[in-house]
C-alpha positions, -999 to 999 in steps of 0.1 A, spaced: 89 -802 138 116 -778 127 143 -765 149 141 -725 152 167 -703 131 197 -691 151 191 -654 156 218 -634 137 228 -613 171 232 -635 201 231 -604 224 218 -571 215 217 -540 239 202 -507 226 203 -476 245 207 -493 278 205 -470 311 207 -485 346 201 -462 373 208 -467 412 187 -439 430 204 -408 414 234 -427 403 234 -435 363 257 -469 366 249 -474 326 243 -444 305 234 -450 268 252 -485 261 244 -499 229 265 -536 222 260 -564 198 277 -597 199 269 -628 173 274 -665 179 306 -676 182 321 -644 190 340 -635 219 335 -602 235 360 -585 258 335 -562 278 366 -540 294 367 -509 318 381 -497 350 362 -506 385 329 -488 385 327 -480 347 297 -500 345 303 -534 335 289 -553 362 257 -533 357 255 -543 323 262 -579 330 237 -578 358 210 -561 333 218 -587 307 211 -617 332 178 -598 344 194 -596 380 186 -561 381 160 -537 365 169 -518 332 158 -479 339 153 -478 300 168 -492 268 162 -527 254 181 -560 258 178 -590 233 193 -622 243 189 -654 215 158 -633 202 140 -627 236 137 -593 250 132 -584 288 94 -593 285 104 -629 289 128 -630 315 127 -669 319 140 -672 282 166 -649 287 180 -667 316 179 -704 300 197 -688 272 227 -678 291 254 -693 313 272 -673 340 306 -677 358 310 -652 384 343 -640 398 337 -660 430 317 -692 430 302 -712 460 298 -751 460 289 -777 485 323 -795 492 309 -828 500 289 -833 468 306 -847 436 311 -827 406 288 -853 385 261 -848 413 265 -811 412 262 -807 373 233 -833 371 214 -812 396 219 -780 378 212 -798 344 179 -809 361 170 -773 369 170 -762 335 143 -790 326 165 -820 314 152 -853 324 174 -871 349 187 -896 324 198 -866 300 208 -847 328 234 -872 336 247 -874 304 250 -838 298 270 -836 332 294 -868 322 300 -848 287 308 -814 304 331 -832 328 351 -850 301 353 -818 280 366 -797 310 393 -823 320 374 -837 354 371 -868 348 370 -882 384 332 -882 391 336 -894 425 362 -870 440 343 -845 465 343 -808 452 358 -794 486 390 -813 476 392 -794 442 421 -766 434 412 -734 425 418 -743 389 394 -772 391 366 -750 406 372 -727 379 366 -756 354 339 -769 369 321 -732 373 326 -734 333 309 -769 332 282 -755 350 279 -722 330 277 -744 299 257 -772 313 224 -758 294 242 -750 262 235 -713 265 235 -687 234 254 -661 257 284 -672 282 290 -643 305 324 -647 326 340 -622 354 375 -627 354 377 -664 348 413 -669 351 418 -649 386 440 -669 407 451 -697 381 485 -705 375 498 -699 340 489 -734 326 452 -731 344 447 -700 325 460 -714 291 435 -743 296 406 -725 306 410 -698 275 417 -725 252 381 -741 265 364 -708 260 375 -706 223 367 -744 217 331 -735 230 328 -702 205 342 -720 177 325 -757 180 292 -747 196 287 -712 185 282 -699 220 289 -661 224 312 -654 249 313 -621 271 347 -619 289 347 -593 317 385 -591 326 416 -569 337 439 -594 320 444 -573 291 468 -596 274 448 -625 276 420 -603 261 442 -595 234 449 -629 227 413 -645 225 388 -617 221 374 -614 183 361 -579 196 368 -557 227 342 -528 240 355 -505 265 336 -487 289 342 -455 312 315 -436 332 288 -460 323 293 -454 285 310 -473 257 342 -452 244 356 -479 221 341 -508 204 358 -528 176 388 -552 168 417 -549 189 437 -532 161 406 -510 156 406 -500 193 444 -495 197 443 -473 162 415 -451 176 428 -447 210 459 -424 194 487 -442 214 521 -445 195 538 -470 186 580 -474 187 607 -485 169 646 -482 174 665 -488 141 705 -488 142 720 -480 110 755 -471 100 767 -435 108 770 -426 69 731 -435 66 718 -416 93 710 -385 78 694 -405 46 675 -425 73 661 -394 91 649 -380 58 630 -410 47 616 -420 81 601 -384 85 583 -384 50 559 -414 62 527 -398 73 523 -423 102 556 -410 118 554 -383 145 589 -383 156 626 -393 151 650 -387 176 686 -401 184 701 -417 211 735 -396 216 749 -426 236 746 -448 210 757 -432 176 735 -446 148 705 -454 166 674 -440 155 642 -438 177 609 -434 160 576 -429 169 544 -434 148 506 -438 150 492 -470 155 483 -480 117 481 -515 103 517 -527 86 536 -499 103 565 -522 108 566 -530 72 562 -495 63 598 -484 80 614 -514 68 605 -507 29 614 -471 32 647 -478 44 655 -508 22 640 -485 -8 667 -459 3 693 -484 2 700 -484 39 703 -517 55 690 -517 94 716 -533 114 694 -539 141 657 -532 141 632 -533 175 596 -525 169 570 -521 198 534 -521 185 510 -505 207 491 -529 231 457 -528 242 468 -520 275 483 -486 261 449 -482 246 429 -488 275 449 -465 294 445 -436 270 409 -442 267 396 -447 300 396 -424 334 420 -447 349 449 -433 326 440 -398 329 440 -399 363 476 -412 365 487 -381 340 
C-alpha cells in the first residue's frame, strides 16, 4: 500500500459566494494556499473573513463556488473536516479534565486507537510545552489554554490549520512562542496555516502571503511586499546633508522615478524629506544616487511602508477615516 500523493494545493476556493438572506457576505472569493505556506487572511470587521473560514470548515453552506481542501471537495464534507484543524478566537475547555485526557479524547474522535491517541496527545503536549499532563485545565493561564487549543487543532495532523486571532490576550513572550510553533508546524509538517488576525505586525513577520478582504471580496493577494507596493502608499525618508549640498541633493533625488515629493524642514537647515513609492530597494536607490553625486549623508532615516499602511489604503476602514 502506497501513500496518496500530496495535492499541489492544500486549499483552493474558486468564485466562492456565501449569502445570508439578502446579504452577500462572500462575493466571488478565489483563493489558493500551498502545503507549508502561512497565509494571512485580513480585513476589517464584517469584511467576510469569518464567513470564508466557516465555509471552508463546512459550518455554513456555500451559495455557489468551489472549495477544495487537500483535494477533497464539498461533496465529501467528512473528508474536509478530517483534513482541517481549527483554533477559534474563543475556546471552551472542561476545567476538571487534564490536558492529556482532553487531547486523547479528541484524537480518538478522529479515529485513532486508544494507544495511538495517547501517544499523539503526549507528542503534541511536549511540542507545545505543556509537559505537566496531570494539571487540570482549569488551572491553566490564558497562554497555556491557547497552546492547548493549538495542540488540539494539530492532533489530527491537518493539511490546513485555520486560526482566528490566536495571540489575542497573550503577553509578548506568549505571542512569540505561539508564532514560533506555527512556523514550526508549517515548515516541519507541511501544514498550510490560514491566519486571521488584526495584529498586522505579527502577520507581516510570519506570513508568506496575505490576502486582504473588503466587502466580501479579495482586494489584494500576494507577498507582503507585493501587497504594500500595489496599495499606493508612500515610503518616507529624512536625509541630512551639508548646506552646500542641498541643491545638488534636490536635483538627483527628484530625478528618481520612484520619488513623488521632496520637501525641506525650515527649522532644520540641511534636512530633506522625501516621499517615494514602495518599490523594492528604495533605500538603496536613495543612498546610491547621493553617493554617486559625491554627497555624503550626515543622517539618513528611512521609513518603509508597512502592511498596516497598505491595509488602511485598501479597505473601507481606511477610507472612512479620511
